[in-house]
C-alpha positions in Angstrom: 104.4 150.9 110.5 106.9 151.8 113.2 110.3 150.3 112.6 112.9 152.2 114.6 112.8 150.1 117.9 111.7 153.1 119.9 108.2 152.1 120.8 106.5 150.1 123.5 103.6 147.9 122.5 100.8 148.1 125.1 98.9 144.9 125.7 95.1 145.2 125.9 95.1 144.5 129.7 97.2 147.7 130.2 94.6 149.8 128.5 91.8 148.1 130.5 93.5 148.6 133.8 94.2 152.2 132.9 90.6 153.1 132.0 89.0 151.1 134.9 89.8 153.0 138.1 88.6 150.1 140.2 91.0 147.6 138.5 93.4 146.3 141.1 96.3 147.2 138.8 95.1 150.7 137.9 97.6 152.7 140.1 100.5 150.4 139.1 99.6 150.8 135.4 99.6 154.6 135.9 103.1 154.5 137.3 104.2 152.1 134.5 102.8 154.4 131.8 104.4 157.5 133.4 107.8 155.7 133.2 107.5 154.9 129.5 109.5 157.4 127.5 109.2 155.7 124.1 106.3 156.0 121.7 103.3 153.8 122.6 101.7 151.5 120.1 98.7 149.2 119.9 97.3 147.3 117.0 93.9 146.9 115.4 93.7 143.6 117.3 93.8 145.6 120.5 90.9 147.7 119.3 88.9 144.6 118.6 89.6 143.2 122.0 88.7 146.5 123.7 85.4 146.7 121.8 84.6 143.1 122.8 85.3 143.7 126.5 83.4 146.9 126.6 80.4 145.5 124.7 80.3 142.3 126.8 80.3 144.6 129.9 77.2 146.3 128.6 78.9 149.7 128.2 77.4 152.3 126.0 79.2 152.9 122.7 82.0 150.4 123.1 83.8 151.5 119.9 84.1 155.1 121.1 85.2 153.9 124.5 87.9 151.7 122.9 89.2 154.6 120.8 89.2 156.8 123.9 91.1 154.2 125.9 93.8 154.2 123.2 94.0 158.0 123.1 94.0 158.2 126.9 97.3 156.2 127.1 98.8 158.2 124.2 99.2 155.2 121.9 99.0 155.0 118.2 97.0 152.3 116.5 99.4 150.7 114.0 98.1 148.8 111.1 99.7 145.5 110.2 99.4 142.9 107.4 97.6 140.1 109.3 98.7 137.5 106.7 102.3 138.3 107.7 101.4 138.2 111.4 99.8 134.8 111.0 102.8 133.4 109.1 105.2 134.7 111.8 103.0 133.4 114.5 103.2 129.9 113.1 107.0 130.2 113.1 107.1 131.2 116.8 104.3 129.0 118.1 106.5 126.0 119.1 109.2 128.1 120.7 106.9 130.5 122.7 103.9 128.3 123.5 101.7 131.3 124.2 97.9 131.5 123.9 96.8 132.6 120.5 95.9 136.2 121.2 99.0 136.7 123.3 101.2 135.2 120.6 99.6 137.5 118.0 100.2 140.6 120.1 103.8 139.7 120.7 104.4 139.0 117.0 102.7 142.2 116.0 104.9 144.2 118.4 108.0 142.6 116.7 106.8 143.3 113.2 106.2 147.0 113.9 109.6 147.3 115.5 108.8 147.7 119.2 111.6 147.0 121.6 109.4 146.6 124.6 106.0 144.9 125.4 104.1 146.2 128.4 101.6 143.6 129.9 99.9 142.3 133.0 99.6 138.9 131.5 101.4 136.4 133.7 101.8 133.9 130.8 103.7 136.5 128.8 105.7 137.6 131.8 106.7 134.0 132.5 107.9 133.7 128.9 109.9 137.0 129.0 113.2 135.3 128.5 112.1 133.3 125.5 110.4 136.4 124.0 113.6 138.4 124.5 115.8 135.6 123.0 113.4 134.9 120.1 112.1 138.4 119.1 114.5 140.7 120.9 111.6 142.3 122.8 111.8 143.1 126.5 108.7 142.3 128.5 107.8 145.1 130.9 105.2 144.5 133.7 104.2 145.4 137.2 103.3 141.7 137.9 105.7 138.9 138.5 
């Protein structure tokens, strides 16, 4: 577990845009990643999402590709206690009003001590102020 507030949690969409050179956000994500000086973190939930996306896309060996995607961005897969994640998510549901997976990722980033959350998700970007006030996490994005 990282707890010194010197990490940036990378949302799954950042990793997908980075690995997919045809993604419209690919070049912007490269710039974003080049400007991140803190350690980079993802969770096991990110890995599950990546495997799902790659397997639904018919890609060969989606698990290996998911692990490669994490390594490519220089992130560390941080393990969390999902019972704790779910309890905290319930606490923040009413305040943040995010979709389930978005809420879980934001809560995980808080629990592992990240000070920033990099995403392309417009719903999260639109809740940046509430996330900062509630969890003391700055949302970083190339989208508005």
